C-alpha positions as CSV (number, residue, x, y, z in Angstrom):
1,M,-16.1,15.7,-19.1
2,S,-17.3,19.1,-20.1
3,L,-18.5,19.8,-16.6
4,A,-15.0,19.0,-15.3
5,L,-13.5,21.5,-17.8
6,I,-16.0,24.2,-16.8
7,L,-15.2,23.6,-13.1
8,R,-11.4,23.8,-13.8
9,G,-11.9,27.0,-15.7
10,A,-14.0,28.4,-12.8
11,A,-11.3,27.5,-10.3
12,R,-8.8,29.6,-12.3
13,C,-11.0,32.7,-12.2
14,N,-9.9,35.3,-9.7
15,A,-13.4,35.9,-8.4
16,A,-13.9,32.2,-7.9
17,N,-10.6,32.0,-5.9
18,L,-11.7,34.8,-3.7
19,V,-15.0,33.1,-2.9
20,K,-13.2,29.8,-2.3
21,S,-10.7,31.4,0.1
22,A,-13.5,32.9,2.2
23,R,-15.6,29.7,2.4
24,I,-16.7,28.5,5.8
25,T,-19.3,26.0,6.8
26,P,-22.8,27.5,7.2
27,L,-23.3,26.0,10.6
28,K,-20.0,27.3,11.9
29,A,-20.7,30.8,10.5
30,Y,-24.2,30.9,11.9
31,S,-23.1,29.7,15.4
32,S,-20.3,32.2,15.4
33,L,-22.5,35.1,14.4
34,V,-25.2,34.2,16.9
35,A,-22.7,33.8,19.7
36,N,-21.0,37.1,18.8
37,A,-24.3,38.9,18.5
38,Q,-25.3,37.8,21.9
39,R,-22.1,39.0,23.5
40,Q,-22.0,42.3,21.6
41,V,-18.5,41.6,20.4
42,K,-16.6,44.1,18.2
43,P,-16.6,43.4,14.4
44,L,-12.9,42.5,14.5
45,V,-13.6,39.4,16.6
46,V,-16.4,38.4,14.2
47,A,-13.9,38.7,11.3
48,K,-11.4,36.4,13.2
49,A,-14.1,33.8,13.8
50,A,-15.1,33.9,10.1
51,A,-11.5,33.4,8.9
52,P,-11.1,30.6,6.3
53,V,-10.3,27.2,7.7
54,A,-6.9,25.8,6.5
55,R,-7.3,22.9,4.2
56,R,-5.4,19.6,5.0
57,E,-3.6,17.8,2.2
58,I,-4.2,14.1,1.8
59,S,-1.1,12.0,1.3
60,V,-1.5,8.8,-0.7
61,S,1.9,7.3,0.4
62,A,2.8,6.1,3.8
63,P,5.1,8.7,5.5
64,R,7.2,6.0,7.2
65,M,7.9,4.3,3.8
66,A,8.9,7.5,2.1
67,A,12.2,8.4,3.7
68,A,13.4,11.9,3.1
69,G,16.8,10.8,1.9
70,G,16.0,7.4,0.4
71,S,15.1,6.4,-3.1
72,H,12.9,3.3,-3.6
73,T,13.6,2.9,-7.2
74,M,16.3,0.3,-6.5
75,L,13.8,-1.9,-4.6
76,W,11.3,-1.5,-7.3
77,T,13.9,-2.5,-9.9
78,I,14.9,-5.5,-7.9
79,E,11.3,-6.6,-7.5
80,R,10.8,-6.4,-11.2
81,L,14.0,-8.3,-11.9
82,V,12.9,-11.1,-9.5
83,S,9.5,-11.3,-11.3
84,L,11.3,-11.4,-14.6
85,G,13.7,-14.0,-13.3
86,L,10.8,-16.3,-12.3
87,L,10.0,-16.6,-16.0
88,A,13.3,-18.3,-16.5
89,V,13.7,-20.1,-13.2
90,I,10.4,-22.0,-13.3
91,P,10.9,-23.7,-16.7
92,A,14.6,-24.3,-16.0
93,A,13.7,-26.0,-12.7
94,F,11.2,-28.3,-14.4
95,I,13.5,-29.1,-17.4
96,A,16.6,-29.9,-15.3
97,P,15.6,-30.6,-11.7
98,S,18.3,-30.2,-9.1
99,Q,18.8,-29.0,-5.6
100,V,20.4,-25.7,-6.8
101,L,17.5,-24.9,-9.1
102,D,15.0,-26.0,-6.4
103,G,16.6,-23.7,-3.9
104,L,16.6,-20.8,-6.4
105,L,13.0,-21.4,-7.2
106,A,12.1,-21.6,-3.5
107,V,13.9,-18.3,-2.7
108,S,12.5,-16.4,-5.7
109,V,8.9,-17.6,-5.2
110,V,9.0,-16.9,-1.4
111,I,10.5,-13.4,-1.8
112,H,8.2,-12.6,-4.7
113,T,5.2,-13.6,-2.6
114,H,6.5,-11.8,0.5
115,W,6.8,-8.5,-1.4
116,G,3.3,-8.9,-2.9
117,V,1.7,-9.6,0.4
118,E,3.8,-6.8,2.1
119,A,2.4,-4.3,-0.5
120,M,-1.1,-5.4,0.4
121,V,-0.4,-5.0,4.2
122,V,1.0,-1.5,3.6
123,D,-1.9,-0.5,1.4
124,Y,-4.8,-1.9,3.5
125,M,-3.3,-1.7,7.1
126,R,-2.7,2.0,7.2
127,P,-2.0,3.3,10.7
128,A,-4.4,6.2,10.2
129,V,-7.2,3.6,9.6
130,V,-6.5,0.6,11.9
131,G,-4.1,2.1,14.5
132,N,-0.4,1.8,15.1
133,V,-0.3,-1.8,16.5
134,L,-2.1,-3.8,13.8
135,P,0.2,-2.9,10.9
136,K,3.3,-3.8,13.0
137,V,1.7,-7.2,14.0
138,A,0.8,-7.8,10.4
139,H,4.4,-7.1,9.3
140,I,5.9,-9.3,12.0
141,G,3.4,-12.1,11.1
142,L,4.3,-11.8,7.4
143,I,8.0,-12.1,8.2
144,I,7.4,-15.1,10.4
145,I,5.3,-16.8,7.7
146,S,7.8,-16.0,4.9
147,V,10.8,-17.4,7.0
148,A,8.8,-20.5,8.0
149,T,7.8,-21.1,4.4
150,L,11.3,-20.8,3.1
151,G,12.6,-23.0,5.9
152,G,10.0,-25.6,5.1
153,L,10.8,-25.6,1.4
154,F,14.5,-25.9,2.1
155,Y,13.8,-28.8,4.4
156,F,11.6,-30.5,1.7
157,I,14.4,-29.9,-0.9
158,Q,17.1,-31.3,1.4
159,N,15.3,-34.2,3.0
160,D,12.8,-35.4,0.5
161,V,12.4,-35.6,-3.3
162,G,12.9,-31.9,-3.9
163,L,10.5,-29.1,-4.8
164,V,10.0,-29.7,-8.5
165,N,9.9,-33.5,-8.2
166,G,7.3,-33.1,-5.4
167,I,5.2,-31.0,-7.7
168,K,5.5,-33.5,-10.5
169,R,4.5,-36.3,-8.2
170,F,1.5,-34.3,-7.0
171,W,0.4,-33.7,-10.6
172,S,0.7,-37.4,-11.5
173,I,-1.8,-38.4,-8.8
174,K,-5.0,-39.6,-10.4
175,G,-8.4,-39.8,-8.9
176,K,-10.2,-43.1,-8.2
177,Q,-11.9,-44.5,-11.2
178,Q,-15.5,-45.5,-10.4
């Protein structure tokens, strides 16, 4: 911790900033000086070759997700409201099972899961790391899986015992007694 404070203080010092702005890699400096010495180049060209290299800033957010005019706070708020709503929908669906509550449970669980997996896809399938095609394929696959899951749950709710009653029946299965 004290080393970090010392380094921060050194970065603020004017002499340290001058040294930092003139920093170049030793191999590049040596190769430039040797090449220029062999060609007998004027000192002005050597000064241009030894100019500081521009630093590149590293962005931690995906540029395509951070639209210039858009604000993502509304989506974040909706995600949190759905998560909070699950705390009420799950017990309500088990206390009073019905097709309406089963449908609400299915929609909220699928969209909550979709947003969670989408966050993982965006975090771990960055175009800079895996290319431009794989993130698009992953997003399309996620959408297909989410729609198929929701459709399957709706089919189960409509044509069978329902989501909550199906879960209750699954829980009531007992193993074979030996």
